[in-house]
C-alpha positions in Angstrom: -15.3 -2.0 11.2 -15.5 2.0 10.7 -14.6 4.2 8.3 -13.1 7.5 9.8 -12.1 10.6 7.5 -9.6 12.1 10.0 -6.0 11.7 10.5 -5.0 8.6 12.2 -2.1 9.4 13.9 -4.5 11.9 15.5 -6.8 10.1 16.3 -4.9 7.5 18.3 -3.0 10.3 20.0 -6.6 11.5 21.3 -7.3 7.9 22.0 -4.2 6.7 24.1 -3.2 10.4 25.4 0.1 12.2 26.2 1.9 9.5 26.7 1.6 7.8 23.3 3.0 11.5 21.8 6.6 10.6 21.2 5.7 7.3 19.5 3.2 8.8 17.4 5.3 11.7 16.7 7.9 8.9 15.6 6.0 6.8 13.5 4.4 10.0 12.2 8.3 11.1 10.7 8.5 7.9 9.2 5.1 7.8 7.3 6.1 11.0 5.9 9.5 9.8 5.0 7.5 6.6 2.8 4.8 9.0 1.4 7.5 11.2 0.2 9.5 8.3 -1.7 6.3 7.2 -2.5 5.3 10.4 -4.2 9.4 11.0 -5.7 9.0 7.3 -7.3 6.3 7.7 -9.4 7.4 9.5 -11.6 9.8 7.4 -12.3 7.6 4.7 -12.4 5.5 6.9 -14.6 8.3 7.0 -16.9 9.1 3.3 -16.8 5.7 2.5 -17.4 5.3 5.2 -20.8 8.6 3.5 -22.1 7.4 -0.5 -21.8 4.3 0.8 -23.4 6.1 2.6 -26.5 8.7 -0.6 -26.5 7.0 -3.3 -26.3 3.2 -2.7 -26.8 2.5 -6.4 -27.6 4.5 -8.1 -25.3 2.3 -10.3 -22.5 -0.7 -8.2 -23.1 -3.7 -9.5 -23.1 -4.9 -7.3 -25.9 -2.2 -6.1 -27.5 -4.1 -4.2 -30.8 -6.0 -2.3 -28.2 -3.0 -1.1 -25.8 -1.2 0.0 -28.5 -4.3 2.1 -30.1 -4.1 3.8 -26.6 -4.0 7.8 -27.0 -0.2 9.2 -24.9 -3.0 11.0 -22.8 -5.2 8.0 -22.9 -1.9 6.1 -21.4 -1.3 9.0 -18.2 -5.2 9.0 -17.8 -5.5 5.3 -17.4 -1.7 5.1 -15.3 -3.9 7.9 -13.1 -6.8 5.7 -12.5 -4.7 2.4 -11.5 -2.7 4.5 -8.9 -6.2 5.5 -7.2 -7.4 2.2 -7.6 -4.3 0.5 -6.2 -4.3 2.2 -3.5 -7.5 1.3 -2.1 -6.4 -2.1 -3.8 -3.2 -2.1 -1.1 -5.4 -1.1 2.0 -7.9 -3.6 1.4 -5.6 -6.5 1.3 -3.9 -5.1 5.0 -7.8 -5.2 6.4 -8.0 -9.1 4.8 -4.6 -10.1 6.7 -6.6 -10.8 9.4 -10.1 -11.3 7.9 -11.5 -12.4 11.5 -11.4 -8.6 12.9 -13.3 -7.1 10.1 -16.2 -6.9 11.8 -15.0 -5.9 14.8 -15.9 -1.9 16.0 -12.4 -0.8 16.3 -11.3 -2.1 13.0 -11.0 1.2 11.4 -10.6 2.5 7.6 -8.4 6.3 7.9 -9.8 8.2 4.7 -7.5 11.6 5.6 -5.6 14.6 3.6 -8.4 14.5 0.4 -7.4 17.5 -1.4 -10.0 15.7 -4.4 -11.5 12.3 -5.7 -8.3 11.3 -6.6 -6.2 12.7 -4.1 -6.4 11.3 -0.5 -4.2 9.2 2.2 -5.6 5.4 3.3 -4.7 3.3 6.0 -6.2 0.6 8.4 -5.9 -0.1 12.1 -7.0 -3.3 13.3 -8.7 -3.8 16.3 -8.1 -6.5 19.4 -4.6 -6.8 20.7 -1.2 -7.3 17.9 1.2 -9.0 18.3 5.1 -8.1 16.6 4.5 -11.0 14.5 0.3 -9.8 13.2 1.6 -6.5 13.0 4.8 -7.5 10.9 2.3 -9.8 8.5 -0.1 -7.6 7.9 2.3 -4.8 7.1 3.9 -7.4 4.6 0.7 -8.9 2.8 0.0 -6.6 0.1 4.0 -6.9 -0.6 3.8 -10.2 -0.8 0.2 -10.7 -2.9 0.8 -8.1 -4.8 4.6 -7.6 -6.0 6.4 -10.7 -4.9 3.8 -13.4 -6.3 4.0 -11.2 -9.5 7.3 -11.6 -10.1 7.1 -15.2 -8.8 4.7 -15.4 -11.3 6.7 -13.4 -14.3 10.2 -15.6 -13.4 8.8 -19.2 -13.4 5.8 -19.6 -15.5 5.7 -20.5 -19.1 2.7 -18.2 -19.4 3.3 -15.0 -18.3 1.7 -12.1 -16.8 0.1 -9.2 -19.1 2.1 -5.6 -18.5 -0.6 -4.1 -16.6 0.5 -6.6 -14.0 3.6 -6.0 -13.9 3.0 -2.4 -13.7 0.5 -3.3 -10.8 3.6 -4.7 -9.2 6.3 -2.2 -10.0 3.6 0.4 -8.5 3.1 -1.4 -5.2 6.6 -2.5 -4.3 7.1 1.5 -4.4 3.5 1.5 -2.2 4.8 -0.6 0.5 8.2 1.6 1.3 6.3 2.8 3.9 5.2 -0.8 4.8 8.9 -2.2 5.3 9.7 1.3 7.2 7.0 -0.4 9.8 8.5 -3.6 9.7 12.1 -2.5 10.2 11.2 -0.3 13.4 8.8 -2.9 15.1 11.8 -5.7 14.6 14.2 -3.2 15.7 12.0 -2.2 19.2 9.8 -5.4 20.3 11.3 -9.2 20.7 9.1 -12.1 19.7 5.3 -12.8 20.2 5.9 -9.4 22.4 2.2 -7.0 22.2 2.5 -4.2 20.5 1.5 -1.5 22.3 -1.5 0.6 22.0 -3.9 -1.8 20.3 -6.4 -3.2 22.7 
């Protein structure tokens, strides 16, 4: 696996040539829409998280006294660090969807739009050919592991998960918007078992 500090669509366009430009432009528009939804959704998520922290400081918390003693600003610092850490974990889960490809030299982790240590984008691209179903599995795994599983735990288990796990699950749901848009496009354009263009 290689780590590349550049825009993934720019790198892929250079590799695939002019024939891929229109499809990559469509992908860029889709990703920008997903990113806008995430950015606009973060204030809603932050206010909901603050409400839960104020109203239910003891609910499901493994250490309620320490959580309740957080200052107002410490809460937002903690929330910002959680968002940063979540983004890294989300992309690593994409990579782990196909662990046998981690050591391939054409598997890449892109870090781009770097404005500060706390502001950047990440994306992964697995090396080798991909079928429609493999792409869907890679795209859906963070949603399944970081959102669906915790919500299932909260609904079905007697011992409820902590508020922190719930906040991560909600944050990941908003962060999976781009993945869900990609899955929708792939289902619309390609048939069962079809190989996706652009993956060699």
